[in-house]
C-alpha positions as CSV (number, residue, x, y, z in Angstrom):
1,P,-0.8,37.6,7.7
2,Q,2.7,37.3,9.0
3,Y,4.8,39.1,11.5
4,L,8.6,38.9,11.1
5,R,11.5,40.5,13.0
6,T,15.1,39.6,12.5
7,D,16.7,42.7,14.0
8,L,15.9,42.1,17.7
9,A,18.9,42.3,20.1
10,E,21.1,43.6,17.2
11,G,20.1,40.7,15.0
12,N,20.8,38.0,17.6
13,V,17.1,37.2,18.1
14,G,14.4,36.6,15.5
15,I,10.7,36.0,15.7
16,R,8.2,35.0,13.1
17,T,4.5,34.1,13.4
18,S,1.9,33.6,10.7
19,A,-1.7,32.5,10.2
20,R,-3.6,31.2,7.2
21,F,-7.3,30.8,6.8
22,A,-9.5,29.2,4.1
23,S,-13.2,29.5,3.2
24,S,-13.5,25.8,4.0
25,N,-12.9,26.7,7.7
26,A,-9.3,25.3,7.5
27,Y,-6.7,27.2,9.3
28,F,-2.9,27.0,10.0
29,G,-0.8,28.9,12.5
30,D,2.8,28.8,13.4
31,V,5.4,30.6,15.5
32,E,9.1,30.6,15.5
33,L,11.7,32.0,17.9
34,D,15.3,31.7,17.0
35,F,18.7,32.7,18.3
36,P,20.9,32.3,15.2
37,H,24.3,33.7,16.3
38,L,25.2,32.1,19.6
39,I,28.9,31.5,20.6
40,G,30.3,33.8,18.0
41,D,28.0,32.5,15.3
42,R,29.1,28.9,15.9
43,A,25.8,27.8,17.5
44,F,22.1,28.3,17.1
45,L,18.9,27.6,19.0
46,E,15.3,27.6,17.7
47,F,11.8,26.9,19.1
48,T,8.9,26.3,16.8
49,G,5.2,25.5,17.1
50,V,2.7,24.6,14.4
51,H,-1.0,23.9,14.5
52,R,-3.1,22.7,11.6
53,N,-6.8,22.1,11.3
54,Y,-8.1,20.8,8.0
55,P,-11.8,19.9,8.1
56,R,-11.5,18.0,4.8
57,I,-8.5,16.3,3.1
58,D,-9.0,14.1,0.1
59,Y,-7.7,10.5,0.4
60,H,-7.5,8.0,-2.5
61,G,-6.0,5.0,-0.7
62,P,-2.5,3.8,0.2
63,G,0.3,3.1,-2.2
64,P,1.4,4.1,-5.7
65,D,-1.6,2.4,-7.4
66,S,-4.3,4.4,-5.6
67,I,-7.0,5.5,-8.0
68,K,-8.1,9.1,-8.4
69,D,-11.7,8.1,-8.8
70,N,-11.6,6.2,-5.5
71,E,-11.7,9.6,-3.7
72,T,-12.7,9.9,0.0
73,H,-12.2,12.5,2.6
74,F,-11.2,12.8,6.3
75,R,-10.4,15.5,8.9
76,L,-6.9,16.2,10.2
77,E,-5.9,18.3,13.2
78,D,-2.4,18.2,14.6
79,T,0.0,20.3,16.7
80,Q,3.8,20.0,16.6
81,L,6.2,21.6,19.1
82,N,10.0,21.5,18.5
83,A,13.2,22.7,20.0
84,T,16.4,22.6,18.0
85,V,20.0,23.2,19.1
86,G,22.9,23.1,16.7
87,I,26.5,24.1,15.9
88,R,28.4,25.3,12.8
89,P,31.8,23.7,12.9
90,L,32.3,25.2,9.4
91,D,30.7,28.3,7.8
92,K,28.5,26.2,5.5
93,L,28.0,23.1,7.7
94,S,25.3,22.8,10.4
95,L,24.9,19.9,12.8
96,G,22.1,19.6,15.3
97,V,19.5,17.9,17.3
98,T,15.7,18.4,17.4
99,V,13.4,17.2,20.1
100,G,9.6,17.6,20.0
101,A,6.1,16.3,20.4
102,L,3.4,15.7,17.8
103,F,-0.3,15.6,18.8
104,V,-2.7,14.2,16.2
105,N,-6.5,13.9,15.8
106,T,-8.2,12.5,12.7
107,G,-11.8,11.9,12.2
108,P,-14.8,12.2,9.9
109,G,-14.4,14.9,7.3
110,N,-16.7,17.8,6.6
111,E,-19.6,16.5,4.5
112,E,-19.8,19.7,2.4
113,P,-19.5,19.2,-0.5
114,S,-21.0,15.7,-0.2
115,D,-19.7,14.4,-3.6
116,T,-17.3,11.9,-2.0
117,P,-17.7,9.4,0.9
118,R,-15.8,9.6,4.2
119,T,-12.6,7.6,4.3
120,E,-13.8,5.3,7.1
121,D,-16.8,4.3,5.0
122,V,-14.6,2.9,2.2
123,F,-11.4,1.8,3.9
124,D,-10.9,-0.3,7.0
125,S,-8.2,0.1,9.7
126,D,-6.2,-2.9,8.3
127,T,-5.8,-1.2,5.0
128,V,-5.3,2.4,6.3
129,I,-3.2,2.1,9.5
130,G,-4.3,4.5,12.2
131,L,-7.7,5.2,10.7
132,S,-9.8,4.2,13.7
133,E,-7.5,5.5,16.4
134,Q,-4.7,7.9,16.7
135,T,-1.7,8.3,19.0
136,D,0.7,11.1,20.0
137,F,4.5,11.0,19.4
138,L,7.7,12.2,21.0
139,E,10.2,12.8,18.3
140,G,14.0,13.0,18.3
141,T,16.1,14.0,15.2
142,V,19.7,14.4,14.4
143,F,20.6,16.3,11.3
144,A,23.4,17.6,9.1
145,Q,23.2,20.3,6.5
146,F,25.8,21.6,4.1
147,D,24.4,24.8,2.4
148,Y,26.6,26.9,0.1
149,R,23.8,28.5,-1.9
150,D,24.6,32.1,-2.8
151,N,21.1,33.2,-1.5
152,P,18.8,30.7,0.2
153,A,15.7,33.0,-0.5
154,G,16.4,33.0,-4.2
155,A,19.4,30.9,-5.0
156,R,21.2,31.1,-8.4
157,S,24.3,29.1,-7.7
158,G,25.6,26.6,-5.2
159,G,24.0,23.6,-3.5
160,N,22.1,22.5,-0.4
161,Y,22.5,18.9,1.0
162,V,20.4,17.8,4.0
163,A,20.3,14.5,6.0
164,R,17.9,13.9,8.9
165,Y,17.4,10.7,11.0
166,S,14.4,10.7,13.3
167,Y,12.8,8.4,15.9
168,F,9.1,8.6,16.5
169,D,8.0,7.2,19.9
170,D,4.3,6.2,20.2
171,R,3.4,7.4,23.6
172,E,-0.1,5.9,23.8
173,L,-0.9,2.9,21.7
174,K,2.7,1.5,21.7
175,R,2.1,0.1,18.2
176,H,3.5,2.8,16.0
177,D,7.2,3.4,16.9
178,F,9.3,3.9,13.8
179,R,12.4,5.6,12.5
180,R,12.7,7.8,9.4
181,L,15.6,8.9,7.2
182,D,15.2,12.0,5.1
183,L,17.8,12.8,2.4
184,E,17.7,15.8,0.1
185,V,20.1,17.2,-2.5
186,Q,19.7,20.5,-4.3
187,Q,22.1,21.9,-7.0
188,Y,21.9,25.2,-8.8
189,I,23.8,25.5,-12.1
190,P,24.0,29.1,-13.3
191,F,25.1,30.5,-16.7
192,F,24.9,33.9,-18.6
193,N,26.0,35.8,-15.5
194,K,23.5,34.0,-13.3
195,R,20.5,35.3,-15.3
196,R,19.7,31.8,-16.1
197,V,19.9,28.7,-13.9
198,V,19.2,25.0,-14.0
199,V,17.9,23.7,-10.7
200,L,18.2,20.0,-9.8
201,R,16.7,18.4,-6.7
202,A,16.3,14.9,-5.5
203,K,14.6,13.8,-2.2
204,T,13.8,10.5,-0.5
205,V,12.1,9.6,2.7
206,M,12.5,6.1,4.1
207,S,10.7,4.5,7.1
208,F,11.9,1.8,9.3
209,T,9.8,-0.3,11.7
210,N,10.8,-3.2,14.0
211,G,8.7,-5.7,12.2
212,T,5.6,-5.5,14.4
213,T,4.9,-1.8,14.4
214,R,3.3,0.1,11.5
215,V,3.5,3.7,10.4
216,P,0.1,5.4,10.7
217,F,-1.2,7.0,7.5
218,Y,-1.4,10.5,9.0
219,V,2.4,10.6,9.4
220,Q,3.4,8.8,6.2
221,P,5.3,10.6,3.5
222,V,3.1,12.1,0.9
223,L,3.5,13.2,-2.7
224,G,1.4,15.7,-4.6
225,G,1.2,19.5,-4.2
226,S,3.1,22.7,-4.9
227,D,6.5,21.5,-3.8
228,D,7.0,18.1,-5.5
229,L,4.5,16.7,-8.0
230,R,2.9,20.0,-9.1
231,G,0.5,18.4,-11.6
232,Y,-1.2,16.4,-8.8
233,A,-3.6,17.5,-6.0
234,P,-2.2,17.9,-2.5
235,F,-1.8,14.7,-0.4
236,R,-2.4,12.7,-3.5
237,F,-0.2,9.7,-2.7
238,Y,0.6,8.1,0.7
239,D,2.9,5.3,1.7
240,D,5.9,4.4,4.1
241,N,8.6,5.6,1.6
242,M,8.9,8.2,-1.0
243,I,11.2,9.4,-3.8
244,V,11.0,12.5,-6.0
245,A,13.2,14.3,-8.4
246,N,12.7,17.8,-10.0
247,I,14.4,19.8,-12.6
248,E,13.7,23.5,-13.3
249,Y,15.0,25.9,-15.8
250,R,14.7,29.5,-14.6
251,W,15.5,32.7,-16.4
252,E,15.2,36.4,-15.7
253,S,12.5,37.8,-17.9
254,F,13.0,41.3,-16.6
255,S,14.0,42.9,-13.4
256,G,11.8,41.5,-10.6
257,L,10.4,38.6,-12.6
258,D,11.8,35.2,-13.4
259,M,10.1,32.6,-15.5
260,A,10.5,28.8,-15.2
261,V,9.7,25.6,-16.8
262,F,9.8,22.4,-14.8
263,F,9.5,18.6,-14.8
264,D,8.7,16.5,-11.7
265,A,8.8,12.8,-11.2
266,G,8.3,10.6,-8.1
267,K,6.5,7.8,-6.4
268,V,5.6,6.3,-3.0
269,T,6.4,2.7,-2.0
270,L,5.6,0.3,0.8
271,E,9.0,-1.4,0.6
272,R,12.3,0.4,0.7
273,S,13.6,-2.0,-1.9
274,D,11.2,-0.3,-4.4
275,I,12.8,3.1,-4.0
276,N,14.2,3.5,-7.6
277,F,13.4,5.5,-10.7
278,K,11.0,2.9,-12.3
279,D,7.2,3.5,-12.8
280,L,7.3,7.2,-11.7
281,E,4.4,9.5,-11.7
282,T,5.3,12.6,-13.7
283,A,4.2,16.2,-14.1
284,A,5.4,19.2,-16.1
285,G,4.6,22.9,-16.3
286,F,5.6,26.5,-16.2
287,G,5.8,29.3,-13.6
288,F,6.5,32.9,-12.7
289,R,8.8,34.0,-9.8
290,F,8.3,37.6,-8.6
291,N,11.3,38.8,-6.5
292,V,12.6,41.7,-4.6
293,R,16.3,42.0,-3.7
294,N,16.8,38.5,-5.3
295,A,14.3,36.9,-2.9
296,T,11.2,35.3,-4.3
297,F,8.0,36.6,-2.6
298,I,5.3,35.3,-5.0
299,R,5.4,32.1,-7.1
300,I,2.7,31.1,-9.6
301,D,3.1,27.6,-11.0
302,T,0.8,25.7,-13.4
303,G,1.4,21.9,-13.4
304,F,0.1,19.3,-15.8
305,S,-0.2,15.5,-15.3
306,Q,-2.4,12.6,-16.4
307,E,-4.8,13.6,-13.7
308,G,-5.4,17.2,-14.9
309,I,-4.1,20.7,-14.2
310,Q,-3.1,22.3,-10.9
311,L,-2.6,26.0,-10.3
312,W,-0.4,27.1,-7.4
313,F,-0.1,30.5,-5.8
314,K,2.7,30.5,-3.2
315,F,5.0,32.8,-1.4
316,A,8.4,31.0,-1.8
317,N,10.3,28.9,-4.2
318,P,9.3,25.1,-4.1
319,F,12.8,24.2,-2.9
């Protein structure tokens, strides 16, 4: 369920909250309060809160060479609180700062089903950083976004370019301070009166430590899932750095339904110097996009990779 209002105070206040539940007893809840049109639409303010509780997440080990058959599981529970303030010096350009806190708890995963061992029974804390003890973080981020898509909810032309630089301050153990740079480029190339569109996307995440600190596995970039490598299971690959590229060809089958074929490629790396387009994991597939007023509200994707088939049922475009 989701509750959404964007018309409060004549459109100057928005609120959204949602919850998700699974038969595995996993749940997710979030809330968002935003003020999008401050100072004559030149400034914005947003408050967000997210809580996740996953009794069982599969883990195959760190790095790009982790083996699917080496499957274990752990529990993840975390809460993130953020406040963002920003300005729009130009109509399509946003600049801002986010401050927040991240509270993390990991532990033994749910034993049901008991077909795989617990992560701590296979890996040690020297191999999987943060496995035996967790910490909480204060986070500060500066960001810039240039977004000239014609419709962010179902874009058919334009582009979206985002850069974020974040600092994570380990408040308890004092061993996991690190910085992170996120870069993402999206480009939408339309033809045939925007009834067909080629979508290109590239994204990288780079981590920086001071030489003695290490990035805990539960905040490392991950690959695999409905938004990047769609032929792989969620949380399939973990490491300090990540790169992924996607290409989609979408076309309007009939009013209210677009079809798509896609190709995904990416990898995780320990060293930033290995961020390149060599030895990538790949996936390909097809999908359906159901839309109302040019906004996608249901997406069904089927992805294929060397590790099998993944079926995704989602409520928004992957990017």
